[in-house]
C-alpha positions in Angstrom: -52.7 -57.9 -4.8 -56.6 -57.8 -4.7 -58.0 -54.5 -5.5 -59.9 -54.0 -2.2 -56.6 -54.7 -0.1 -54.7 -52.3 -2.3 -57.3 -49.6 -2.0 -57.3 -50.0 1.9 -53.5 -49.9 1.9 -53.5 -46.7 -0.4 -56.1 -45.1 2.1 -54.1 -46.0 5.1 -50.9 -44.6 3.7 -52.9 -41.3 2.7 -54.1 -41.0 6.2 -50.8 -41.5 7.6 -49.3 -39.0 5.5 -52.1 -36.4 6.5 -51.4 -37.0 9.9 -47.8 -36.3 9.6 -48.4 -33.0 7.5 -50.8 -32.0 10.5 -47.9 -32.3 13.2 -46.5 -29.1 14.3 -43.1 -28.2 13.2 -40.3 -29.6 15.5 -39.2 -27.1 18.1 -35.8 -28.4 18.4 -34.2 -26.5 15.5 -32.2 -24.5 17.9 -30.6 -27.6 19.6 -27.5 -28.3 17.7 -24.5 -29.5 19.8 -21.7 -27.2 20.4 -19.0 -28.5 18.2 -15.8 -26.5 18.1 -14.4 -25.4 14.7 -10.7 -25.3 15.3 -10.1 -22.8 12.5 -11.7 -19.9 14.6 -9.8 -20.7 17.9 -6.9 -18.5 16.5 -6.6 -15.2 18.4 -3.8 -12.7 19.4 -3.8 -12.6 23.1 -1.9 -9.4 23.4 -3.7 -7.6 20.6 -4.8 -4.0 21.7 -6.9 -3.6 18.3 -10.4 -2.4 18.8 -13.3 -3.0 16.4 -15.7 -0.1 15.4 -19.3 -1.2 15.9 -20.6 2.4 15.7 -22.7 1.8 12.7 -24.6 -1.1 14.3 -25.1 0.8 17.5 -26.7 3.8 15.6 -28.9 1.3 13.7 -30.3 -0.1 16.9 -30.9 3.2 18.4 -32.8 4.5 15.5 -35.0 1.4 15.0 -35.2 -0.5 18.1 -37.9 0.1 20.6 -36.5 -0.7 24.1 -39.5 0.8 25.9 -42.3 -1.4 24.6 -44.7 -2.1 27.6 -44.3 -5.9 27.0 -40.8 -5.6 28.2 -39.5 -7.1 24.9 -37.5 -4.9 22.5 -39.2 -4.5 19.2 -37.6 -3.8 15.9 -39.7 -1.9 13.5 -38.7 -3.8 10.3 -41.4 -2.3 8.4 -40.2 1.2 8.7 -36.4 0.7 8.5 -35.4 3.3 5.9 -33.3 2.7 2.9 -30.5 4.7 4.2 -30.4 2.4 7.4 -30.6 -0.7 5.3 -27.5 0.5 3.3 -25.8 1.4 6.8 -26.6 -2.1 8.0 -25.3 -3.7 4.7 -22.2 -1.6 4.8 -21.6 -2.4 8.5 -21.7 -6.2 7.7 -19.4 -5.8 4.7 -16.9 -3.9 6.9 -17.0 -6.7 9.6 -16.7 -9.4 7.0 -13.4 -7.8 5.9 -11.6 -7.7 9.2 -8.8 -10.3 10.1 -10.8 -11.3 13.0 -8.1 -14.0 14.0 -5.7 -11.1 14.8 -7.9 -9.9 17.7 -8.0 -10.7 21.3 -10.6 -13.1 22.7 -12.9 -10.3 24.2 -12.8 -8.3 21.0 -13.7 -11.6 19.1 -16.7 -12.5 21.4 -18.2 -9.0 21.0 -17.5 -9.3 17.2 -19.4 -12.6 16.8 -22.2 -11.6 18.9 -22.8 -8.4 16.9 -22.2 -10.1 13.5 -24.9 -12.8 14.4 -27.5 -10.2 15.5 -26.9 -7.9 12.6 -27.0 -10.8 10.1 -30.3 -12.0 11.6 -31.8 -8.4 11.2 -30.7 -8.2 7.6 -32.2 -11.6 6.8 -35.5 -10.6 8.2 -35.4 -7.2 6.3 -34.7 -9.1 3.2 -37.7 -11.3 3.4 -40.1 -8.9 5.1 -43.0 -9.2 5.8 -42.8 -12.5 7.7 -44.8 -13.7 10.8 -41.9 -15.7 12.1 -38.3 -16.0 11.2 -38.9 -19.7 10.9 -40.9 -18.8 7.8 -37.7 -17.7 6.1 -36.8 -21.2 4.8 -33.5 -20.6 3.0 -31.5 -23.3 4.7 -30.3 -26.1 2.6 -32.1 -29.6 3.1 -35.5 -30.7 2.5 -36.7 -30.5 6.0 -34.7 -27.3 6.9 -36.5 -24.7 8.9 -35.7 -21.1 9.0 -32.5 -19.4 7.8 -30.1 -20.7 10.3 -28.2 -23.1 8.0 -27.8 -20.9 5.2 -24.3 -19.4 4.4 -24.8 -15.7 4.7 -21.4 -14.1 5.1 -17.8 -14.8 4.4 -15.2 -13.9 7.0 -11.6 -14.4 6.3 -12.7 -16.3 3.1 -14.8 -18.7 4.9 -18.5 -18.8 4.4 -20.5 -19.0 7.5 -24.0 -19.6 8.7 -25.9 -18.2 11.7 -25.7 -21.9 13.2 -22.0 -22.0 12.6 -21.4 -18.6 14.4 -23.3 -19.7 17.4 -22.7 -23.5 17.8 -19.3 -23.7 16.3 -17.7 -20.7 17.4 -19.5 -18.6 20.3 -20.7 -21.6 22.5 -17.7 -24.0 22.3 -15.0 -21.3 22.4 -16.3 -19.4 25.3 -18.5 -21.8 27.1 -20.4 -19.0 28.6 -24.1 -19.7 28.9 -24.6 -16.0 28.8 -24.3 -15.8 25.1 -27.7 -17.3 24.8 -29.0 -14.0 26.2 -26.9 -11.9 23.7 -27.6 -13.6 20.3 -31.1 -12.8 19.1 -33.3 -14.8 16.8 -35.8 -12.1 15.9 -38.5 -13.7 18.0 -40.7 -12.6 20.9 -39.6 -15.7 23.0 -35.9 -14.9 22.5 -33.7 -12.6 24.9 -33.8 -9.1 23.9 -31.9 -7.6 21.1 -29.6 -5.2 22.9 -30.2 -1.5 22.4 -26.5 -1.0 22.2 -23.7 -2.9 20.2 -21.5 -5.2 22.3 -17.9 -3.9 22.7 -14.9 -5.0 24.6 -15.7 -2.1 27.0 -19.1 -3.1 27.9 -19.2 -6.8 27.2 -19.4 -8.0 30.9 -22.0 -5.4 31.7 -24.1 -6.1 28.9 -24.1 -10.0 29.2 -25.0 -9.7 32.9 -27.8 -7.2 32.2 -29.1 -9.4 29.5 -29.1 -12.4 31.6 -30.8 -10.8 34.8 -33.3 -9.2 32.2 -34.3 -12.4 30.5 -34.4 -14.7 33.8 -36.8 -12.2 35.5 -39.1 -11.7 32.6 -42.0 -14.1 32.3 -40.7 -15.5 29.1 -37.6 -16.5 30.9 -39.0 -18.0 34.0 -42.3 -17.7 35.8 -44.6 -19.5 38.1 -48.0 -20.5 37.2 -49.6 -21.7 40.4 -47.6 -24.5 41.5 -46.0 -24.9 38.0 -42.6 -23.4 36.9 -42.6 -22.6 33.3 -39.2 -21.7 31.7 -38.0 -20.7 28.3 -37.6 -23.6 26.0 -33.9 -22.2 25.6 -33.1 -24.0 28.8 -34.3 -27.3 27.4 -32.8 -26.9 23.9 -29.4 -26.0 25.5 -29.4 -27.6 28.8 -26.0 -28.7 28.3 -25.0 -25.1 28.7 -26.9 -24.7 31.9 -25.7 -27.3 33.9 -26.6 -30.3 32.0 -29.7 -31.1 34.2 -33.0 -29.7 35.2 -31.2 -29.0 38.6 -28.4 -27.2 36.8 -31.2 -25.0 35.1 -32.6 -24.1 38.4 -29.2 -23.3 39.9 -28.6 -21.1 36.9 -32.0 -19.4 37.2 -31.2 -18.7 41.0 -28.0 -16.9 40.3 -29.8 -14.1 38.2 -33.4 -14.2 39.7 -34.7 -11.3 41.8 -37.6 -10.6 44.1 -40.5 -13.0 44.3 -39.0 -15.3 41.5 -35.9 -15.6 43.7 -37.9 -16.4 46.7 -39.8 -19.1 45.1 -36.8 -20.7 43.3 -34.8 -20.8 46.5 -37.0 -23.6 47.8 -37.9 -25.2 44.5 -37.2 -28.9 44.3 -39.5 -29.7 41.4 -39.1 -29.8 37.6 -40.5 -27.4 35.1 -42.4 -27.1 31.9 -41.3 -24.9 28.9 -42.6 -22.6 26.4 -41.4 -20.4 23.5 -42.9 -17.7 21.1 -41.5 -17.8 17.6 -43.6 -14.8 16.6 -41.5 -12.1 14.9 -40.2 -9.3 17.4 -41.8 -6.5 15.5 -44.1 -3.9 17.1 
């Protein structure tokens, strides 16, 4: 190969590599398909056993600011006490030791939501300070982004990742789009981390409250002039929200209030989407 041609080829490859490196990170990490894991479909329909989430409830009330003027709940990771860290670790060990397959569906649903959220807080605390959860690159694979693919806990002897809890257990078993409002990814764009633990006694009320709060907050859905801008959650998981843009609009209408509801009632257009991955700290 002539030297001049080889040099041009080398420079072209280098330029292409620089362009690739300059591309923003793909926003679609959070878009795996809901694929059921039959192992976790086992349950005891008639069980009246209840799970104690008191430790997680107390942790949230001590460390979560639910009155931030932005309307986004903030967790003060920098000032979580050593005692509360130990309480969180103990809670997760307690939950991991439960024979969750022996509980009824509603207990299981609350269990997996709380487990997901508590694990997310724990992993952020373990790597604090971070600007975004996406900076915690502990998932397996060269191009992995964030902690979602890492096996963080073993339940009934099976190691599980956050992705598996959300996309192989919660989404495919319950087929409830409100799950997206309950699980929290430690980001400002995400639905709020709830101030109280989910339990079988407050499950429906909390899910409805979470859906209504997110849809009616600007990061959920808002109009900018004649443009409708929604959370990227409705694009990444469109299959859970009716499977189309029209399905997403219909879902938003069910929870929208006030001016947003009035504008959505006659809306026949599409939408743009946005998401803020900055960590949900004060």
